FIVEX-332472 format. One record per residue: x, y, z of N, C-alpha, C in turn; residue in one letter. Coordinates in steps of 0.02 Angstrom, whole numbers, plus 50000, padded with zeros to 5 digits. Each point is the difference from the previous one (the first is absolute). Layout:
% FIVEX-332472
XYZXYZXYZa...
% end
This chain:
% FIVEX-332472
501404951050089500415005850015500164999850075x500625001250018500175000350071499605005450035x499824999150063499555004650033500315006850013x499605005249989500185006850017499375003350026x500085005750033499415003250030499505002749949x500215001549939499535002749952499684994749955x500114993750014499704994649959499245000549999x499715001950056499275000850003499775005649954x500405005249994499815005549955499994997649928x500504996049981500014997349931499404995549988x499824995950048499434995549992499355004049990x499915005250040499405004249992500005003649932x500575002749981500045003449935499844995149943x500264994050004499874995049948499264998349996x499684999150057499284998450001499595005649968x500145006150019499635005849973500125000749926x500634999849980500185000949930499714994549956x500054993850023499744994449960499245000449994x499655001950053499275000749995499805005649952x500395005450000499865005549952500114997649929x500534996349989500144997549932499464995149979x499794995650045499464995349984499365003549980x499845005450035499395003749982500065003649934x500615002349983500115003449936500014995149942x500284994250011500104994949948499494994450006x499405001350025499524994650014499794995949940x500045002849940499804996249941500614997649959x500595000850027500614998049966500224993050025x500404996549960500254993550023500455000950062x500024994950041500405000450062500745001149987x500254997449944500715001249985500155007449993x499545003649970500095007349991499955003650068x499564997650043499925002950067500654999250039x500274993950000500624998850037500595003749969x500025000749934500535003849968499995007350020x499405002950003499935007050020500225001050073x499804995450042500215000350070500764999450007x500284995349964500724998850006500405006149975x499775003249948500355005949974500015005650053x499475000550039499975005250051500424998450061x500064993750019500304998350064500694996649997x500194997349944500614995949996500625003650025x500125006149977500615003650020500015001650075x499435002150027499965001650071500134993950043x499694994449982500084993950040500714997249993x500285000249940500694997749991500485004050042x499915006650002500435004250040499934998350075x499394999250023499884998350070500304993250017x499944995349955500274993350012500775000350005x500315003549954500735000450001500255003450064x499665005350019500205003650061499904995650062x499454996550002499864995550056500514994350003x500154997349943500484994449998500705002350021x500185006149979500655002750019500045000850076x499485002750029499995001050073499994993350036x499634995249974499944993450031500694996650000x500355000249944500664996849995500515003550045x499955006550005500485003750040499924998650075x499394998850023499874999250071499924992750022x500014995449954499874993050016500564996750039x500615000649977500554996450031500465004850038x499815001750061500435004350039500184996650066x500575001750025500234997150063499665003350059x500164997450059499705002550061500145007450011x500635001949995500195007050013499685004749949x500034998249937499695004149948499255000750012x499684994550021499285000250014499845004750058x500424999950052499895004450058500095007449980x500525001549961500115006849978499415002549959x499764995949954499435002049959499375000950043x499924995850051499435000750045500045006650038x500595001950023500085006350036499895006049955x500164999349936499945005549952499315000449968x499554995350016499364999649965499595006450005x499965003050058499585006150007500275005649955x500665000749996500305005049956499834998449927x500074993749982499854997849932499275001449981x499554998450045499295001249987499845007349990x500295004350042499895007249993500315002749935x500594997749983500345002949942499714997549933x499654994450000499714997349938499245000449999x499715004050042499275000550004499695002149934x500295004849966499695002549938499984994749946x500524995949995499994994849948499494994650016x499904998450064499494995050018499305002849989x499915006350013499345003149991499815000849927x500495000349956499865001149928499554994549971x500074993950024499584994549975499275001250015x499855003550054499305001250019499715006249965x500415003949965499765006049967499724998849931x500154994349970499754998249935499244999350004x499635002749952499284999550000499774996349937x499804993850008499814995849943499355002449968x499625004150034499375002549970500125005849952x500615002850001500145005849957500444998449940x500214993849992500424997949943499574999949937x500265003049948499664999949935500064992949971x499434997149982499994993349973500045000249923x500354995249971499994999649927499314997949977x499805002449942499354998149975500064993749957x499474996049999500034994049959500055001749926x500334995749963500065001149928499324999149968x499835004349951499354999449968499954993349962x499404997150004499894993549967499875000649927x
% end
């Protein structure tokens, strides 16, 4: 995934969520463990990847003048988009309801 400031938040969420699923599914086959994890995270990660990729492509090939204008506007951009950047840090992986394993 192209780098963004909230990538660390996703990594921490994944670690917490996966460890919770492992503890809940400790006697289940690993395929079921990974399926449960994927069902919980796939949509969130796909959305983050698409957004990151869109931003990466938009900012990758810019000329000198466009780069300078964006550099001058950076402080305004950071202030105006603060809430969307902070939203990634508000997710709490310890409070997500986990699916229960299927009865054997």
